[in-house]
Gaussian input, Z-matrix of N, CA and C with variables (Angstrom, degrees):
# hf/3-21g

backbone

0 1
 N
 C     1     B1
 C     2     B2     1     A1
 N     3     B3     2     A2     1     D1
 C     4     B4     3     A3     2     D2
 C     5     B5     4     A4     3     D3
 N     6     B6     5     A5     4     D4
 C     7     B7     6     A6     5     D5
 C     8     B8     7     A7     6     D6
 N     9     B9     8     A8     7     D7
 C    10    B10     9     A9     8     D8
 C    11    B11    10    A10     9     D9
 N    12    B12    11    A11    10    D10
 C    13    B13    12    A12    11    D11
 C    14    B14    13    A13    12    D12
 N    15    B15    14    A14    13    D13
 C    16    B16    15    A15    14    D14
 C    17    B17    16    A16    15    D15
 N    18    B18    17    A17    16    D16
 C    19    B19    18    A18    17    D17
 C    20    B20    19    A19    18    D18
 N    21    B21    20    A20    19    D19
 C    22    B22    21    A21    20    D20
 C    23    B23    22    A22    21    D21
 N    24    B24    23    A23    22    D22
 C    25    B25    24    A24    23    D23
 C    26    B26    25    A25    24    D24
 N    27    B27    26    A26    25    D25
 C    28    B28    27    A27    26    D26
 C    29    B29    28    A28    27    D27
 N    30    B30    29    A29    28    D28
 C    31    B31    30    A30    29    D29
 C    32    B32    31    A31    30    D30
 N    33    B33    32    A32    31    D31
 C    34    B34    33    A33    32    D32
 C    35    B35    34    A34    33    D33
 N    36    B36    35    A35    34    D34
 C    37    B37    36    A36    35    D35
 C    38    B38    37    A37    36    D36
 N    39    B39    38    A38    37    D37
 C    40    B40    39    A39    38    D38
 C    41    B41    40    A40    39    D39
 N    42    B42    41    A41    40    D40
 C    43    B43    42    A42    41    D41
 C    44    B44    43    A43    42    D42
 N    45    B45    44    A44    43    D43
 C    46    B46    45    A45    44    D44
 C    47    B47    46    A46    45    D45
 N    48    B48    47    A47    46    D46
 C    49    B49    48    A48    47    D47
 C    50    B50    49    A49    48    D48
 N    51    B51    50    A50    49    D49
 C    52    B52    51    A51    50    D50
 C    53    B53    52    A52    51    D51
 N    54    B54    53    A53    52    D52
 C    55    B55    54    A54    53    D53
 C    56    B56    55    A55    54    D54
 N    57    B57    56    A56    55    D55
 C    58    B58    57    A57    56    D56
 C    59    B59    58    A58    57    D57
 N    60    B60    59    A59    58    D58
 C    61    B61    60    A60    59    D59
 C    62    B62    61    A61    60    D60
 N    63    B63    62    A62    61    D61
 C    64    B64    63    A63    62    D62
 C    65    B65    64    A64    63    D63
 N    66    B66    65    A65    64    D64
 C    67    B67    66    A66    65    D65
 C    68    B68    67    A67    66    D66
 N    69    B69    68    A68    67    D67
 C    70    B70    69    A69    68    D68
 C    71    B71    70    A70    69    D69
 N    72    B72    71    A71    70    D70
 C    73    B73    72    A72    71    D71
 C    74    B74    73    A73    72    D72
 N    75    B75    74    A74    73    D73
 C    76    B76    75    A75    74    D74
 C    77    B77    76    A76    75    D75
 N    78    B78    77    A77    76    D76
 C    79    B79    78    A78    77    D77
 C    80    B80    79    A79    78    D78
 N    81    B81    80    A80    79    D79
 C    82    B82    81    A81    80    D80
 C    83    B83    82    A82    81    D81
 N    84    B84    83    A83    82    D82
 C    85    B85    84    A84    83    D83
 C    86    B86    85    A85    84    D84
 N    87    B87    86    A86    85    D85
 C    88    B88    87    A87    86    D86
 C    89    B89    88    A88    87    D87
 N    90    B90    89    A89    88    D88
 C    91    B91    90    A90    89    D89
 C    92    B92    91    A91    90    D90
 N    93    B93    92    A92    91    D91
 C    94    B94    93    A93    92    D92
 C    95    B95    94    A94    93    D93
 N    96    B96    95    A95    94    D94
 C    97    B97    96    A96    95    D95
 C    98    B98    97    A97    96    D96
 N    99    B99    98    A98    97    D97
 C   100   B100    99    A99    98    D98
 C   101   B101   100   A100    99    D99
 N   102   B102   101   A101   100   D100
 C   103   B103   102   A102   101   D101
 C   104   B104   103   A103   102   D102
 N   105   B105   104   A104   103   D103
 C   106   B106   105   A105   104   D104
 C   107   B107   106   A106   105   D105
 N   108   B108   107   A107   106   D106
 C   109   B109   108   A108   107   D107
 C   110   B110   109   A109   108   D108
 N   111   B111   110   A110   109   D109
 C   112   B112   111   A111   110   D110
 C   113   B113   112   A112   111   D111
 N   114   B114   113   A113   112   D112
 C   115   B115   114   A114   113   D113
 C   116   B116   115   A115   114   D114
 N   117   B117   116   A116   115   D115
 C   118   B118   117   A117   116   D116
 C   119   B119   118   A118   117   D117
 N   120   B120   119   A119   118   D118
 C   121   B121   120   A120   119   D119
 C   122   B122   121   A121   120   D120
 N   123   B123   122   A122   121   D121
 C   124   B124   123   A123   122   D122
 C   125   B125   124   A124   123   D123
 N   126   B126   125   A125   124   D124
 C   127   B127   126   A126   125   D125
 C   128   B128   127   A127   126   D126
 N   129   B129   128   A128   127   D127
 C   130   B130   129   A129   128   D128
 C   131   B131   130   A130   129   D129
 N   132   B132   131   A131   130   D130
 C   133   B133   132   A132   131   D131
 C   134   B134   133   A133   132   D132
 N   135   B135   134   A134   133   D133
 C   136   B136   135   A135   134   D134
 C   137   B137   136   A136   135   D135
 N   138   B138   137   A137   136   D136
 C   139   B139   138   A138   137   D137
 C   140   B140   139   A139   138   D138
 N   141   B141   140   A140   139   D139
 C   142   B142   141   A141   140   D140
 C   143   B143   142   A142   141   D141
 N   144   B144   143   A143   142   D142
 C   145   B145   144   A144   143   D143
 C   146   B146   145   A145   144   D144
 N   147   B147   146   A146   145   D145
 C   148   B148   147   A147   146   D146
 C   149   B149   148   A148   147   D147
 N   150   B150   149   A149   148   D148
 C   151   B151   150   A150   149   D149
 C   152   B152   151   A151   150   D150
 N   153   B153   152   A152   151   D151
 C   154   B154   153   A153   152   D152
 C   155   B155   154   A154   153   D153
 N   156   B156   155   A155   154   D154
 C   157   B157   156   A156   155   D155
 C   158   B158   157   A157   156   D156
 N   159   B159   158   A158   157   D157
 C   160   B160   159   A159   158   D158
 C   161   B161   160   A160   159   D159
 N   162   B162   161   A161   160   D160
 C   163   B163   162   A162   161   D161
 C   164   B164   163   A163   162   D162
 N   165   B165   164   A164   163   D163
 C   166   B166   165   A165   164   D164
 C   167   B167   166   A166   165   D165
 N   168   B168   167   A167   166   D166
 C   169   B169   168   A168   167   D167
 C   170   B170   169   A169   168   D168
 N   171   B171   170   A170   169   D169
 C   172   B172   171   A171   170   D170
 C   173   B173   172   A172   171   D171
 N   174   B174   173   A173   172   D172
 C   175   B175   174   A174   173   D173
 C   176   B176   175   A175   174   D174
 N   177   B177   176   A176   175   D175
 C   178   B178   177   A177   176   D176
 C   179   B179   178   A178   177   D177
 N   180   B180   179   A179   178   D178
 C   181   B181   180   A180   179   D179
 C   182   B182   181   A181   180   D180
 N   183   B183   182   A182   181   D181
 C   184   B184   183   A183   182   D182
 C   185   B185   184   A184   183   D183
 N   186   B186   185   A185   184   D184
 C   187   B187   186   A186   185   D185
 C   188   B188   187   A187   186   D186
 N   189   B189   188   A188   187   D187
 C   190   B190   189   A189   188   D188
 C   191   B191   190   A190   189   D189
 N   192   B192   191   A191   190   D190
 C   193   B193   192   A192   191   D191
 C   194   B194   193   A193   192   D192
 N   195   B195   194   A194   193   D193
 C   196   B196   195   A195   194   D194
 C   197   B197   196   A196   195   D195
 N   198   B198   197   A197   196   D196
 C   199   B199   198   A198   197   D197
 C   200   B200   199   A199   198   D198
 N   201   B201   200   A200   199   D199
 C   202   B202   201   A201   200   D200
 C   203   B203   202   A202   201   D201
 N   204   B204   203   A203   202   D202
 C   205   B205   204   A204   203   D203
 C   206   B206   205   A205   204   D204
 N   207   B207   206   A206   205   D205
 C   208   B208   207   A207   206   D206
 C   209   B209   208   A208   207   D207
 N   210   B210   209   A209   208   D208
 C   211   B211   210   A210   209   D209
 C   212   B212   211   A211   210   D210
 N   213   B213   212   A212   211   D211
 C   214   B214   213   A213   212   D212
 C   215   B215   214   A214   213   D213
 N   216   B216   215   A215   214   D214
 C   217   B217   216   A216   215   D215
 C   218   B218   217   A217   216   D216
 N   219   B219   218   A218   217   D217
 C   220   B220   219   A219   218   D218
 C   221   B221   220   A220   219   D219
 N   222   B222   221   A221   220   D220
 C   223   B223   222   A222   221   D221
 C   224   B224   223   A223   222   D222
 N   225   B225   224   A224   223   D223
 C   226   B226   225   A225   224   D224
 C   227   B227   226   A226   225   D225
 N   228   B228   227   A227   226   D226
 C   229   B229   228   A228   227   D227
 C   230   B230   229   A229   228   D228
 N   231   B231   230   A230   229   D229
 C   232   B232   231   A231   230   D230
 C   233   B233   232   A232   231   D231
 N   234   B234   233   A233   232   D232
 C   235   B235   234   A234   233   D233
 C   236   B236   235   A235   234   D234
 N   237   B237   236   A236   235   D235
 C   238   B238   237   A237   236   D236
 C   239   B239   238   A238   237   D237
 N   240   B240   239   A239   238   D238
 C   241   B241   240   A240   239   D239
 C   242   B242   241   A241   240   D240
 N   243   B243   242   A242   241   D241
 C   244   B244   243   A243   242   D242
 C   245   B245   244   A244   243   D243
 N   246   B246   245   A245   244   D244
 C   247   B247   246   A246   245   D245
 C   248   B248   247   A247   246   D246
 N   249   B249   248   A248   247   D247
 C   250   B250   249   A249   248   D248
 C   251   B251   250   A250   249   D249
 N   252   B252   251   A251   250   D250
 C   253   B253   252   A252   251   D251
 C   254   B254   253   A253   252   D252
 N   255   B255   254   A254   253   D253
 C   256   B256   255   A255   254   D254
 C   257   B257   256   A256   255   D255
 N   258   B258   257   A257   256   D256
 C   259   B259   258   A258   257   D257
 C   260   B260   259   A259   258   D258
 N   261   B261   260   A260   259   D259
 C   262   B262   261   A261   260   D260
 C   263   B263   262   A262   261   D261
 N   264   B264   263   A263   262   D262
 C   265   B265   264   A264   263   D263
 C   266   B266   265   A265   264   D264
 N   267   B267   266   A266   265   D265
 C   268   B268   267   A267   266   D266
 C   269   B269   268   A268   267   D267
 N   270   B270   269   A269   268   D268
 C   271   B271   270   A270   269   D269
 C   272   B272   271   A271   270   D270
 N   273   B273   272   A272   271   D271
 C   274   B274   273   A273   272   D272
 C   275   B275   274   A274   273   D273
 N   276   B276   275   A275   274   D274
 C   277   B277   276   A276   275   D275
 C   278   B278   277   A277   276   D276
 N   279   B279   278   A278   277   D277
 C   280   B280   279   A279   278   D278
 C   281   B281   280   A280   279   D279
 N   282   B282   281   A281   280   D280
 C   283   B283   282   A282   281   D281
 C   284   B284   283   A283   282   D282
 N   285   B285   284   A284   283   D283
 C   286   B286   285   A285   284   D284
 C   287   B287   286   A286   285   D285
 N   288   B288   287   A287   286   D286
 C   289   B289   288   A288   287   D287
 C   290   B290   289   A289   288   D288
 N   291   B291   290   A290   289   D289
 C   292   B292   291   A291   290   D290
 C   293   B293   292   A292   291   D291
 N   294   B294   293   A293   292   D292
 C   295   B295   294   A294   293   D293
 C   296   B296   295   A295   294   D294
 N   297   B297   296   A296   295   D295
 C   298   B298   297   A297   296   D296
 C   299   B299   298   A298   297   D297
 N   300   B300   299   A299   298   D298
 C   301   B301   300   A300   299   D299
 C   302   B302   301   A301   300   D300
 N   303   B303   302   A302   301   D301
 C   304   B304   303   A303   302   D302
 C   305   B305   304   A304   303   D303
 N   306   B306   305   A305   304   D304
 C   307   B307   306   A306   305   D305
 C   308   B308   307   A307   306   D306
 N   309   B309   308   A308   307   D307
 C   310   B310   309   A309   308   D308
 C   311   B311   310   A310   309   D309
 N   312   B312   311   A311   310   D310
 C   313   B313   312   A312   311   D311
 C   314   B314   313   A313   312   D312
 N   315   B315   314   A314   313   D313
 C   316   B316   315   A315   314   D314
 C   317   B317   316   A316   315   D315
 N   318   B318   317   A317   316   D316
 C   319   B319   318   A318   317   D317
 C   320   B320   319   A319   318   D318
 N   321   B321   320   A320   319   D319
 C   322   B322   321   A321   320   D320
 C   323   B323   322   A322   321   D321
 N   324   B324   323   A323   322   D322
 C   325   B325   324   A324   323   D323
 C   326   B326   325   A325   324   D324

   B1=1.4477
   B2=1.5278
   B3=1.3075
   B4=1.4557
   B5=1.5207
   B6=1.3185
   B7=1.4557
   B8=1.5260
   B9=1.3178
   B10=1.4647
   B11=1.5148
   B12=1.3159
   B13=1.4651
   B14=1.5203
   B15=1.3183
   B16=1.4657
   B17=1.5179
   B18=1.3188
   B19=1.4579
   B20=1.5198
   B21=1.3057
   B22=1.4599
   B23=1.5284
   B24=1.3175
   B25=1.4641
   B26=1.5199
   B27=1.3268
   B28=1.4630
   B29=1.5236
   B30=1.3244
   B31=1.4559
   B32=1.5170
   B33=1.3118
   B34=1.4619
   B35=1.5286
   B36=1.3484
   B37=1.4600
   B38=1.5268
   B39=1.3257
   B40=1.4716
   B41=1.5284
   B42=1.3364
   B43=1.4623
   B44=1.5265
   B45=1.3349
   B46=1.4666
   B47=1.5243
   B48=1.3257
   B49=1.4670
   B50=1.5274
   B51=1.3332
   B52=1.4639
   B53=1.5247
   B54=1.3320
   B55=1.4626
   B56=1.5244
   B57=1.3263
   B58=1.4607
   B59=1.5221
   B60=1.3150
   B61=1.4697
   B62=1.5248
   B63=1.3359
   B64=1.4657
   B65=1.5347
   B66=1.3256
   B67=1.4681
   B68=1.5234
   B69=1.3277
   B70=1.4607
   B71=1.5264
   B72=1.3285
   B73=1.4596
   B74=1.5287
   B75=1.3305
   B76=1.4560
   B77=1.5208
   B78=1.3133
   B79=1.4576
   B80=1.5301
   B81=1.3245
   B82=1.4575
   B83=1.5212
   B84=1.3160
   B85=1.4577
   B86=1.5332
   B87=1.3193
   B88=1.4650
   B89=1.5233
   B90=1.3243
   B91=1.4715
   B92=1.5194
   B93=1.3235
   B94=1.4651
   B95=1.5292
   B96=1.3185
   B97=1.4627
   B98=1.5303
   B99=1.3223
   B100=1.4665
   B101=1.5242
   B102=1.3137
   B103=1.4634
   B104=1.5231
   B105=1.3144
   B106=1.4607
   B107=1.5157
   B108=1.3247
   B109=1.4611
   B110=1.5298
   B111=1.3444
   B112=1.4679
   B113=1.5212
   B114=1.3221
   B115=1.4538
   B116=1.5289
   B117=1.3355
   B118=1.4548
   B119=1.5170
   B120=1.3287
   B121=1.4558
   B122=1.5173
   B123=1.3277
   B124=1.4546
   B125=1.5306
   B126=1.3137
   B127=1.4641
   B128=1.5320
   B129=1.3145
   B130=1.4630
   B131=1.5140
   B132=1.3176
   B133=1.4623
   B134=1.5254
   B135=1.3204
   B136=1.4665
   B137=1.5281
   B138=1.3298
   B139=1.4657
   B140=1.5249
   B141=1.3200
   B142=1.4654
   B143=1.5250
   B144=1.3271
   B145=1.4590
   B146=1.5185
   B147=1.3286
   B148=1.4624
   B149=1.5232
   B150=1.3158
   B151=1.4693
   B152=1.5248
   B153=1.3319
   B154=1.4738
   B155=1.5247
   B156=1.3334
   B157=1.4661
   B158=1.5112
   B159=1.3251
   B160=1.4603
   B161=1.5261
   B162=1.3163
   B163=1.4626
   B164=1.5284
   B165=1.3258
   B166=1.4593
   B167=1.5282
   B168=1.3297
   B169=1.4646
   B170=1.5205
   B171=1.3180
   B172=1.4620
   B173=1.5286
   B174=1.3218
   B175=1.4685
   B176=1.5306
   B177=1.3073
   B178=1.4681
   B179=1.5298
   B180=1.3344
   B181=1.4591
   B182=1.5242
   B183=1.3359
   B184=1.4630
   B185=1.5292
   B186=1.3273
   B187=1.4688
   B188=1.5297
   B189=1.3198
   B190=1.4605
   B191=1.5310
   B192=1.3326
   B193=1.4582
   B194=1.5312
   B195=1.3247
   B196=1.4650
   B197=1.5248
   B198=1.3136
   B199=1.4622
   B200=1.5351
   B201=1.3181
   B202=1.4646
   B203=1.5268
   B204=1.3276
   B205=1.4688
   B206=1.5259
   B207=1.3178
   B208=1.4653
   B209=1.5242
   B210=1.3141
   B211=1.4595
   B212=1.5301
   B213=1.3264
   B214=1.4665
   B215=1.5256
   B216=1.3312
   B217=1.4573
   B218=1.5165
   B219=1.3145
   B220=1.4603
   B221=1.5280
   B222=1.3339
   B223=1.4589
   B224=1.5242
   B225=1.3123
   B226=1.4618
   B227=1.5276
   B228=1.3212
   B229=1.4650
   B230=1.5113
   B231=1.3191
   B232=1.4572
   B233=1.5257
   B234=1.3140
   B235=1.4701
   B236=1.5213
   B237=1.3205
   B238=1.4609
   B239=1.5233
   B240=1.3247
   B241=1.4601
   B242=1.5233
   B243=1.3171
   B244=1.4605
   B245=1.5278
   B246=1.3196
   B247=1.4582
   B248=1.5338
   B249=1.3267
   B250=1.4636
   B251=1.5265
   B252=1.3310
   B253=1.4595
   B254=1.5180
   B255=1.3215
   B256=1.4715
   B257=1.5235
   B258=1.3348
   B259=1.4682
   B260=1.5229
   B261=1.3208
   B262=1.4541
   B263=1.5260
   B264=1.3272
   B265=1.4635
   B266=1.5257
   B267=1.3393
   B268=1.4779
   B269=1.5245
   B270=1.3091
   B271=1.4612
   B272=1.5229
   B273=1.3248
   B274=1.4619
   B275=1.5219
   B276=1.3182
   B277=1.4615
   B278=1.5228
   B279=1.3435
   B280=1.4611
   B281=1.5178
   B282=1.3252
   B283=1.4572
   B284=1.5185
   B285=1.3381
   B286=1.4619
   B287=1.5244
   B288=1.3181
   B289=1.4690
   B290=1.5173
   B291=1.3289
   B292=1.4552
   B293=1.5104
   B294=1.3531
   B295=1.4542
   B296=1.5146
   B297=1.3385
   B298=1.4649
   B299=1.5179
   B300=1.3027
   B301=1.4609
   B302=1.5190
   B303=1.3286
   B304=1.4444
   B305=1.5137
   B306=1.3060
   B307=1.4613
   B308=1.5137
   B309=1.3207
   B310=1.4520
   B311=1.5290
   B312=1.3058
   B313=1.4619
   B314=1.5187
   B315=1.3094
   B316=1.4721
   B317=1.5227
   B318=1.3270
   B319=1.4627
   B320=1.5208
   B321=1.2961
   B322=1.4689
   B323=1.5295
   B324=1.3257
   B325=1.4666
   B326=1.4257
   A1=108.46
   A2=117.06
   A3=120.49
   A4=110.09
   A5=116.27
   A6=121.84
   A7=112.05
   A8=118.04
   A9=120.71
   A10=112.22
   A11=117.30
   A12=121.31
   A13=110.86
   A14=116.33
   A15=120.34
   A16=109.55
   A17=117.66
   A18=121.47
   A19=111.41
   A20=116.71
   A21=121.42
   A22=111.36
   A23=117.34
   A24=121.80
   A25=113.82
   A26=118.89
   A27=120.54
   A28=113.11
   A29=118.18
   A30=120.90
   A31=112.65
   A32=117.43
   A33=122.94
   A34=107.10
   A35=116.37
   A36=121.29
   A37=112.29
   A38=117.52
   A39=120.45
   A40=110.23
   A41=116.49
   A42=120.06
   A43=110.35
   A44=116.34
   A45=120.34
   A46=110.44
   A47=116.19
   A48=119.69
   A49=110.48
   A50=117.29
   A51=121.01
   A52=110.95
   A53=116.14
   A54=120.88
   A55=110.32
   A56=116.69
   A57=119.74
   A58=111.28
   A59=117.13
   A60=119.94
   A61=109.45
   A62=116.63
   A63=121.28
   A64=112.10
   A65=117.22
   A66=120.07
   A67=111.18
   A68=116.43
   A69=123.03
   A70=112.33
   A71=115.29
   A72=121.49
   A73=107.53
   A74=115.44
   A75=121.20
   A76=111.92
   A77=117.28
   A78=120.91
   A79=110.79
   A80=117.01
   A81=121.18
   A82=110.35
   A83=117.14
   A84=121.43
   A85=110.72
   A86=116.98
   A87=121.24
   A88=110.48
   A89=116.94
   A90=120.48
   A91=111.48
   A92=117.37
   A93=121.10
   A94=110.00
   A95=116.62
   A96=119.85
   A97=111.06
   A98=116.75
   A99=120.76
   A100=112.02
   A101=117.22
   A102=120.38
   A103=110.37
   A104=116.92
   A105=119.85
   A106=111.40
   A107=116.50
   A108=121.20
   A109=110.88
   A110=117.36
   A111=121.17
   A112=111.18
   A113=116.46
   A114=121.70
   A115=112.12
   A116=116.47
   A117=120.28
   A118=113.17
   A119=115.82
   A120=120.91
   A121=111.04
   A122=115.66
   A123=118.50
   A124=108.15
   A125=115.61
   A126=121.35
   A127=111.48
   A128=116.33
   A129=120.27
   A130=112.85
   A131=116.53
   A132=120.11
   A133=110.83
   A134=115.66
   A135=118.45
   A136=110.89
   A137=116.64
   A138=120.29
   A139=111.42
   A140=117.08
   A141=119.98
   A142=110.58
   A143=115.96
   A144=120.22
   A145=112.38
   A146=116.51
   A147=120.29
   A148=110.48
   A149=116.90
   A150=119.15
   A151=111.21
   A152=116.49
   A153=119.14
   A154=110.79
   A155=115.87
   A156=119.42
   A157=111.07
   A158=116.91
   A159=119.80
   A160=108.95
   A161=117.40
   A162=121.39
   A163=111.39
   A164=117.27
   A165=121.47
   A166=113.98
   A167=116.69
   A168=119.73
   A169=116.05
   A170=117.89
   A171=119.77
   A172=111.44
   A173=114.50
   A174=120.75
   A175=109.83
   A176=115.59
   A177=120.27
   A178=110.61
   A179=116.48
   A180=120.51
   A181=111.12
   A182=116.26
   A183=120.17
   A184=111.02
   A185=116.35
   A186=120.78
   A187=110.67
   A188=116.47
   A189=119.83
   A190=110.60
   A191=116.70
   A192=120.50
   A193=110.33
   A194=116.93
   A195=120.16
   A196=110.79
   A197=116.74
   A198=120.05
   A199=111.40
   A200=115.93
   A201=120.34
   A202=110.56
   A203=116.12
   A204=120.43
   A205=110.71
   A206=117.26
   A207=120.85
   A208=111.19
   A209=115.59
   A210=119.98
   A211=111.22
   A212=116.37
   A213=121.51
   A214=113.48
   A215=117.79
   A216=121.58
   A217=113.16
   A218=114.76
   A219=120.52
   A220=110.19
   A221=117.11
   A222=123.42
   A223=108.26
   A224=116.54
   A225=121.24
   A226=112.24
   A227=118.14
   A228=120.58
   A229=112.03
   A230=116.21
   A231=121.35
   A232=110.66
   A233=116.94
   A234=120.86
   A235=111.32
   A236=116.26
   A237=120.63
   A238=110.56
   A239=116.82
   A240=120.37
   A241=110.69
   A242=117.37
   A243=120.86
   A244=110.84
   A245=117.05
   A246=121.18
   A247=111.03
   A248=116.23
   A249=120.23
   A250=111.53
   A251=117.03
   A252=120.03
   A253=110.82
   A254=116.70
   A255=120.07
   A256=110.98
   A257=116.87
   A258=121.15
   A259=110.23
   A260=115.79
   A261=120.40
   A262=111.64
   A263=116.67
   A264=119.94
   A265=111.11
   A266=117.00
   A267=120.13
   A268=110.26
   A269=116.48
   A270=122.10
   A271=110.28
   A272=117.08
   A273=120.39
   A274=111.86
   A275=117.72
   A276=120.87
   A277=110.81
   A278=116.79
   A279=121.57
   A280=112.48
   A281=117.34
   A282=121.88
   A283=108.42
   A284=118.19
   A285=120.57
   A286=114.10
   A287=118.17
   A288=118.80
   A289=111.07
   A290=117.68
   A291=121.25
   A292=112.93
   A293=116.55
   A294=119.36
   A295=112.71
   A296=116.79
   A297=120.05
   A298=111.27
   A299=117.65
   A300=122.10
   A301=113.47
   A302=116.97
   A303=120.67
   A304=115.94
   A305=118.38
   A306=121.27
   A307=108.53
   A308=116.58
   A309=118.63
   A310=112.20
   A311=117.93
   A312=119.20
   A313=112.60
   A314=117.09
   A315=121.03
   A316=110.18
   A317=116.68
   A318=121.10
   A319=110.15
   A320=114.29
   A321=120.13
   A322=108.20
   A323=116.05
   A324=120.36
   A325=116.70
   D1=136.70
   D2=-179.83
   D3=-82.63
   D4=159.76
   D5=-174.03
   D6=-56.45
   D7=-42.76
   D8=-179.38
   D9=-57.61
   D10=-41.29
   D11=178.18
   D12=-66.50
   D13=-40.66
   D14=178.25
   D15=-61.27
   D16=-49.87
   D17=-177.72
   D18=-62.55
   D19=-37.56
   D20=179.84
   D21=-64.25
   D22=-34.59
   D23=-175.32
   D24=-93.20
   D25=-0.15
   D26=-176.57
   D27=-67.00
   D28=-16.18
   D29=176.28
   D30=-65.70
   D31=-21.09
   D32=176.39
   D33=-82.66
   D34=111.61
   D35=-173.79
   D36=-56.92
   D37=-40.02
   D38=-179.54
   D39=-65.46
   D40=-43.23
   D41=178.84
   D42=-64.55
   D43=-41.87
   D44=179.97
   D45=-60.27
   D46=-44.13
   D47=179.62
   D48=-63.64
   D49=-43.20
   D50=178.56
   D51=-61.93
   D52=-40.31
   D53=-178.84
   D54=-64.60
   D55=-43.08
   D56=179.20
   D57=-67.94
   D58=-36.89
   D59=176.40
   D60=-62.82
   D61=-38.90
   D62=-179.68
   D63=-63.67
   D64=-22.19
   D65=177.06
   D66=-70.09
   D67=-15.07
   D68=178.90
   D69=55.19
   D70=44.13
   D71=179.44
   D72=-139.21
   D73=88.16
   D74=-176.40
   D75=-59.40
   D76=-40.98
   D77=179.33
   D78=-59.67
   D79=-44.11
   D80=178.76
   D81=-61.85
   D82=-43.36
   D83=-179.08
   D84=-61.57
   D85=-43.49
   D86=178.91
   D87=-64.64
   D88=-42.33
   D89=179.42
   D90=-64.39
   D91=-41.39
   D92=179.23
   D93=-63.07
   D94=-44.32
   D95=179.96
   D96=-63.13
   D97=-45.99
   D98=-178.23
   D99=-66.51
   D100=-43.37
   D101=-178.72
   D102=-69.74
   D103=-41.31
   D104=176.34
   D105=-58.54
   D106=-41.56
   D107=179.42
   D108=-59.31
   D109=-37.09
   D110=178.44
   D111=-58.18
   D112=-31.45
   D113=-176.75
   D114=-102.27
   D115=8.50
   D116=179.40
   D117=71.74
   D118=30.51
   D119=-178.25
   D120=-119.62
   D121=148.98
   D122=173.36
   D123=-83.38
   D124=177.84
   D125=-176.21
   D126=-57.33
   D127=-45.13
   D128=-178.73
   D129=-65.13
   D130=-42.43
   D131=178.79
   D132=-62.65
   D133=-43.09
   D134=179.45
   D135=-64.48
   D136=-44.36
   D137=-178.87
   D138=-63.68
   D139=-44.02
   D140=178.08
   D141=-64.09
   D142=-41.02
   D143=178.72
   D144=-65.36
   D145=-34.63
   D146=179.00
   D147=-59.92
   D148=-40.92
   D149=179.82
   D150=-68.64
   D151=-39.42
   D152=178.33
   D153=-65.52
   D154=-42.88
   D155=-179.55
   D156=-65.97
   D157=-39.58
   D158=177.89
   D159=-59.38
   D160=-46.74
   D161=-179.24
   D162=-60.52
   D163=-36.17
   D164=-177.11
   D165=-84.18
   D166=-34.95
   D167=-166.59
   D168=-116.33
   D169=-13.01
   D170=-174.84
   D171=-66.72
   D172=142.56
   D173=178.16
   D174=-79.81
   D175=171.93
   D176=176.12
   D177=-59.12
   D178=-38.23
   D179=178.88
   D180=-64.86
   D181=-38.51
   D182=177.55
   D183=-62.97
   D184=-42.08
   D185=178.69
   D186=-65.71
   D187=-39.39
   D188=178.03
   D189=-63.63
   D190=-41.17
   D191=177.55
   D192=-63.18
   D193=-38.39
   D194=177.24
   D195=-64.11
   D196=-45.58
   D197=179.79
   D198=-61.10
   D199=-37.99
   D200=177.49
   D201=-65.02
   D202=-43.82
   D203=178.70
   D204=-62.59
   D205=-40.10
   D206=-179.84
   D207=-66.20
   D208=-38.57
   D209=-178.79
   D210=-63.75
   D211=-33.88
   D212=-177.13
   D213=-87.84
   D214=-12.08
   D215=-171.88
   D216=-86.71
   D217=148.24
   D218=172.55
   D219=-78.02
   D220=-35.26
   D221=-179.20
   D222=-120.77
   D223=101.46
   D224=-174.57
   D225=-62.95
   D226=-38.98
   D227=-179.40
   D228=-62.33
   D229=-46.12
   D230=179.05
   D231=-65.19
   D232=-44.55
   D233=179.77
   D234=-62.24
   D235=-39.94
   D236=-179.73
   D237=-65.65
   D238=-47.91
   D239=179.73
   D240=-60.65
   D241=-45.52
   D242=-179.77
   D243=-61.35
   D244=-44.17
   D245=179.92
   D246=-61.86
   D247=-43.83
   D248=-179.34
   D249=-67.23
   D250=-38.07
   D251=177.10
   D252=-64.79
   D253=-45.50
   D254=179.31
   D255=-62.37
   D256=-40.93
   D257=177.42
   D258=-61.50
   D259=-46.30
   D260=-178.48
   D261=-63.19
   D262=-42.57
   D263=178.49
   D264=-61.61
   D265=-42.36
   D266=177.06
   D267=-62.77
   D268=-43.82
   D269=-178.79
   D270=-62.50
   D271=-44.40
   D272=-179.94
   D273=-68.28
   D274=-32.20
   D275=177.90
   D276=-68.60
   D277=-33.56
   D278=-179.34
   D279=-78.52
   D280=-25.46
   D281=-175.90
   D282=-132.36
   D283=112.16
   D284=-175.28
   D285=-53.51
   D286=-32.37
   D287=178.71
   D288=-100.53
   D289=10.77
   D290=178.02
   D291=68.42
   D292=9.87
   D293=-178.21
   D294=73.63
   D295=13.29
   D296=-174.14
   D297=-129.39
   D298=40.28
   D299=175.85
   D300=53.77
   D301=42.89
   D302=175.18
   D303=89.64
   D304=-0.76
   D305=177.92
   D306=-125.74
   D307=120.33
   D308=-175.34
   D309=-68.63
   D310=-15.85
   D311=-179.33
   D312=-105.74
   D313=10.34
   D314=-179.06
   D315=55.20
   D316=45.95
   D317=-179.90
   D318=-66.36
   D319=149.29
   D320=173.94
   D321=-75.10
   D322=145.79
   D323=172.00
   D324=88.76

């Protein structure tokens, strides 16, 4: 499955959980669930928001690190999602409101 399809389906909580399990990183899954809960989001909402925030807020260095990770990965979609989630978790840890006025996904309203 390509990254766009994964991101599109993350709103489905069951699919989001399966996708995170497929990353084979239990620590990451626990962190995503806990951080999402802080913002009133389920796992899928947080994961989808992480990709949007990365696209909006990542520095040139962050993009270069992503490109490097993709080049080394067997599965680019999985590597991209994992990288964006890790970036988002670091960003949210550094900024209590995630830099998005209290919403980690920069939701409207």
